C-alpha positions as CSV (number, residue, x, y, z in Angstrom):
1,X,264.1,102.2,255.5
2,X,265.4,99.6,258.0
3,X,268.9,98.2,257.7
4,X,270.1,95.2,259.7
5,X,273.9,95.3,259.6
6,X,276.4,92.8,260.7
7,X,279.4,94.1,262.6
8,X,281.6,91.0,262.1
9,X,283.7,89.7,264.9
10,X,285.9,92.6,265.7
11,X,285.6,96.4,265.8
12,X,286.7,96.7,262.2
13,X,284.6,93.8,260.9
14,X,281.8,95.7,259.3
15,X,281.6,95.6,255.5
16,X,282.3,98.6,253.3
17,X,278.6,98.5,252.3
18,X,277.5,98.5,255.9
19,X,279.9,101.3,256.7
20,X,278.5,103.5,253.9
21,X,274.9,102.8,255.0
22,X,275.6,103.7,258.6
23,X,277.0,107.1,257.6
24,X,273.7,108.1,256.0
25,X,271.3,106.7,258.5
26,X,269.5,109.1,260.8
27,X,269.5,106.7,263.7
28,X,271.9,103.9,264.4
29,X,271.2,101.3,267.1
30,X,273.6,98.8,268.6
31,X,271.9,95.6,269.7
32,X,273.4,94.6,273.1
33,X,271.4,91.6,274.5
34,X,272.3,88.5,272.4
35,X,276.1,88.4,272.9
36,X,278.9,89.9,275.0
37,X,280.7,92.3,272.6
38,X,284.5,91.8,272.6
39,X,284.9,95.5,272.2
40,X,283.3,98.6,273.8
41,X,280.5,100.8,272.4
42,X,283.0,103.6,272.2
43,X,285.3,101.6,270.0
44,X,282.5,101.0,267.5
45,X,281.5,104.7,267.6
46,X,285.1,105.7,266.9
47,X,285.4,103.4,263.9
48,X,282.0,104.4,262.4
49,X,282.2,108.1,263.3
50,X,278.6,107.9,264.5
51,X,276.8,108.1,267.9
52,X,275.1,104.8,268.7
53,X,271.9,104.2,270.7
54,X,271.9,100.9,272.7
55,X,269.0,98.6,271.9
56,X,268.0,96.0,274.5
57,X,265.6,93.1,273.9
58,X,262.6,95.3,274.9
59,X,263.5,98.0,272.4
60,X,263.9,95.6,269.5
61,X,260.8,93.4,270.2
62,X,258.6,96.5,270.9
63,X,258.8,97.3,267.1
64,X,259.6,100.9,267.9
65,X,262.5,100.6,265.5
66,X,260.2,99.5,262.7
67,X,257.9,102.5,263.3
68,X,260.9,104.8,263.2
69,X,262.0,103.3,259.9
70,X,258.7,104.4,258.3
71,X,259.9,108.0,258.5
72,X,263.7,107.8,258.2
73,X,266.7,105.5,257.5
74,X,267.4,103.4,260.6
75,X,270.2,100.9,261.2
76,X,270.4,98.1,263.7
77,X,273.9,96.9,264.2
78,X,274.4,93.3,265.3
79,X,277.5,91.6,266.4
80,X,278.6,89.0,263.9
81,X,276.0,88.3,261.2
82,X,272.6,90.0,261.7
83,X,270.3,86.9,261.3
84,X,272.0,84.4,263.7
85,X,269.5,85.4,266.4
86,X,265.8,84.6,265.6
87,X,264.7,87.9,267.1
88,X,266.2,89.7,264.1
89,X,264.3,87.5,261.6
90,X,261.1,88.4,263.4
91,X,262.0,92.1,263.0
92,X,262.2,91.6,259.2
93,X,258.8,89.9,259.2
94,X,257.3,92.8,261.1
95,X,258.8,95.3,258.8
96,X,257.2,93.5,255.8
97,X,253.8,93.5,257.5
98,X,254.2,97.2,258.2
99,X,255.3,97.8,254.5
100,X,258.7,99.1,255.7
101,X,261.5,98.4,253.3
102,X,264.3,96.3,254.9
103,X,267.8,95.3,253.8
104,X,270.2,92.9,255.5
105,X,273.9,93.5,255.1
106,X,275.9,90.5,256.2
107,X,279.3,90.1,257.9
108,X,281.5,87.3,259.3
109,X,280.0,85.4,262.2
110,X,280.9,82.7,264.7
111,X,279.4,80.2,262.3
112,X,282.3,80.9,259.9
113,X,284.9,81.4,262.6
114,X,284.6,78.0,264.3
115,X,286.1,76.5,261.1
116,X,289.4,77.9,262.4
117,X,289.5,75.1,264.9
118,X,290.3,72.8,262.1
119,X,287.0,71.0,262.3
120,X,285.3,70.7,258.9
121,X,282.3,73.1,258.9
122,X,280.0,70.8,256.9
123,X,280.4,68.2,259.7
124,X,278.6,70.4,262.2
125,X,275.0,69.5,263.1
126,X,272.3,71.5,264.7
127,X,273.4,74.5,266.9
128,X,272.5,74.4,270.6
129,X,272.2,77.2,273.0
130,X,273.0,77.0,276.7
131,X,270.8,79.3,278.9
132,X,271.7,80.6,282.3
133,X,269.9,78.4,284.8
134,X,267.6,79.8,287.5
135,X,266.5,78.3,290.8
136,X,263.2,77.2,289.4
137,X,264.3,76.5,285.8
138,X,267.3,74.4,284.9
139,X,266.7,73.3,281.2
140,X,269.0,70.6,279.8
141,X,267.3,70.3,276.4
142,X,270.4,71.7,274.7
143,X,272.0,68.3,275.3
144,X,269.2,66.6,273.4
145,X,270.6,68.5,270.3
146,X,274.1,67.2,271.1
147,X,272.8,63.7,271.4
148,X,270.9,64.0,268.1
149,X,274.1,65.3,266.4
150,X,276.1,62.5,267.9
151,X,273.7,60.0,266.3
152,X,274.8,61.2,262.8
153,X,278.5,61.8,263.7
154,X,278.1,65.5,263.6
155,X,279.9,68.1,265.7
156,X,277.9,70.2,268.1
157,X,278.4,74.0,268.5
158,X,277.0,75.3,271.8
159,X,276.3,79.0,272.0
160,X,276.4,80.5,275.5
161,X,273.9,82.8,277.2
162,X,275.2,86.4,277.6
163,X,275.0,86.2,281.4
164,X,276.7,82.8,281.8
165,X,280.2,82.9,283.2
166,X,282.5,80.1,282.1
167,X,282.8,78.3,285.4
168,X,279.0,78.1,285.7
169,X,278.7,77.0,282.0
170,X,281.1,74.1,282.6
171,X,279.1,73.1,285.7
172,X,275.8,73.1,283.8
173,X,277.4,71.2,280.9
174,X,278.5,68.4,283.3
175,X,275.1,68.1,284.9
176,X,273.3,68.1,281.5
177,X,275.6,65.6,280.0
178,X,275.2,63.2,283.0
179,X,271.4,63.6,282.8
180,X,271.4,62.7,279.1
181,X,274.0,59.9,279.5
182,X,276.5,61.6,277.2
183,X,280.1,60.9,277.9
184,X,282.3,63.9,277.7
185,X,286.0,63.5,277.2
186,X,287.9,66.4,275.8
187,X,285.9,69.4,274.5
188,X,286.9,72.5,272.5
189,X,286.4,76.0,273.8
190,X,286.8,79.0,271.6
191,X,287.4,82.5,273.1
192,X,286.8,85.8,271.4
193,X,286.9,84.4,267.9
194,X,287.9,86.8,265.1
195,X,289.8,89.2,267.4
196,X,293.4,89.5,268.3
197,X,292.6,87.9,271.7
198,X,291.2,84.7,270.1
199,X,292.2,81.5,271.8
200,X,291.4,77.8,271.4
201,X,291.3,75.1,274.1
202,X,291.1,71.4,273.7
203,X,291.1,69.8,277.1
204,X,289.2,67.7,279.5
205,X,286.5,69.5,281.5
206,X,288.5,69.0,284.7
207,X,291.4,70.8,283.1
208,X,289.2,73.7,281.9
209,X,287.4,74.5,285.1
210,X,290.1,76.9,286.3
211,X,290.7,78.7,283.0
212,X,289.9,82.5,283.1
213,X,287.8,82.5,280.0
214,X,286.9,85.8,278.3
215,X,283.6,86.5,276.7
216,X,282.3,85.9,274.2
217,X,283.1,82.2,274.1
218,X,281.5,79.0,272.7
219,X,281.8,75.3,273.4
220,X,282.2,72.5,270.8
221,X,281.6,68.9,271.5
222,X,283.1,67.0,268.5
223,X,282.0,63.7,267.1
224,X,284.2,61.2,265.2
225,X,287.2,63.1,263.9
226,X,288.8,62.9,260.5
227,X,292.6,62.5,260.9
228,X,293.2,66.0,259.6
229,X,290.7,67.4,262.2
230,X,292.4,65.4,264.9
231,X,295.8,66.8,264.0
232,X,294.4,70.4,263.9
233,X,292.7,70.4,267.4
234,X,295.6,68.6,269.1
235,X,297.8,71.5,268.3
236,X,295.9,73.5,270.9
237,X,297.3,71.5,273.8
């Protein structure tokens, strides 16, 4: 059987159910390519009392894990909630095609944690992802989602590529906003949500450029604010 298990946002964030399942699985993989973990592999192993096998994108998408789950109980541990990344949904579909039983065990995710900013969660629109640009490929389509959200007064959560350092992300954000004619005033940046090192920033981009941001982090471009939201985010200054 295949288990997709959410780790939550800190090293102790796994559910009791997830913890019990991990203990009886023959193989336990830790997915390590969709987000920068705010803790080490060793910390997770210590909490779970289990040796972990790192699983990169090639490993997960090759369906080797599904083949293994035909013969034994296998767990794939995912930071946050296991189905935030579309890769993992595909894994479930492949398991079904292969007649392999699959169970998802959920945990807290960034989609829950951004509510701690004080922004009302039901006022968020579509989620955008900012990739790391390459010399021959500099996509700004994530800003089209921001523009669409703005048209309905919805906040925009921008998830950041695992390889994207904050200084570069801010540079890409400025270029993309200018290209799509989106005026950026103050933005919200959330660092290491759900951990003891969490931090919230609400500043102009020029004020954020020199901040030593720790991974994982995300960016929020807010729309029209309710007065309660405004009071909440201004406390970050």
